[in-house]
N, C-alpha and C positions, 0 to 999 in steps of 0.2 A: 240634231234631228232635221233632216230635210223636210221642207214643206213647199206647197205650191197652191196658188189661188188662180183659178182660170174660169173662163166662161164656157158653158155647154149650151149651144143654141137649141138643142133638141128638147130641153126641159120645158114642159108645158103644163105640168100638174103635180100634185102631191105624190102620185104614184111614181112619177119619174124620179123625184128626189129620194123617195124611200128606196127605190131600186138601186140607185147610185150608192147611197149610204150603206145599204145592206151588202151589195156585191163587193164594193171596195173594202168594207169593214171585215169581210171574211178572208181577205188576202193576208197571208202571214206577214207580219211586220208593220201593217198599217195600224197606227195608233189612234187617229182621229179623222173623221170625215164629216163635213157639213155641206149640204146642198140647199140653196135657196131658190124656191120656185119663182118668186117675183123678179129677182135680179139675174137668175140663171147662173149664179156664181157658185163654184164648188171650191172648198178648201180642204186639203188633205195633208196630214203629217204622217211620216213613216220612218221606220228604222229597217236595217237589214233583217231579214233577207229580201224585203220588198225593194224594188227599184222603180224609177220613173218609167222605164221601158215596159215593165210588167203592168203597171197601173194604166198607162196609156193603151196598151194592147187590150186590157180588160174593158176599158171604156169603149173602145171600138167594137169589141166582141158583143157587148150588150147594147150597142147602137146609141151610145151617148158620148161621141168623141168630143174632145176639147176643140174650141175654135182654133184654127190654124195659127193665128198670130200669137196665141198664148203658149204654144208648145215648148218654147225655149226658156221660160222664166222659172227656174228652180232655185229656191232660196235655201241656203244651208245654215 
């Protein structure tokens, strides 16, 4: 199962983390999402049909894009 841990600079409050967790959690194939308000770190695990490209696009759509330097680290 692919997973990724990355920084989201736009996280500033609990509402931000809940939005990220809820929106990504609704994406088909996403198995687990955690977002930390203090560290601004998000960890996500997914299976097909979800892809990193879909996850990244959704994060941009909801205005919580990953930090650019983190975009390429996908762990399998």
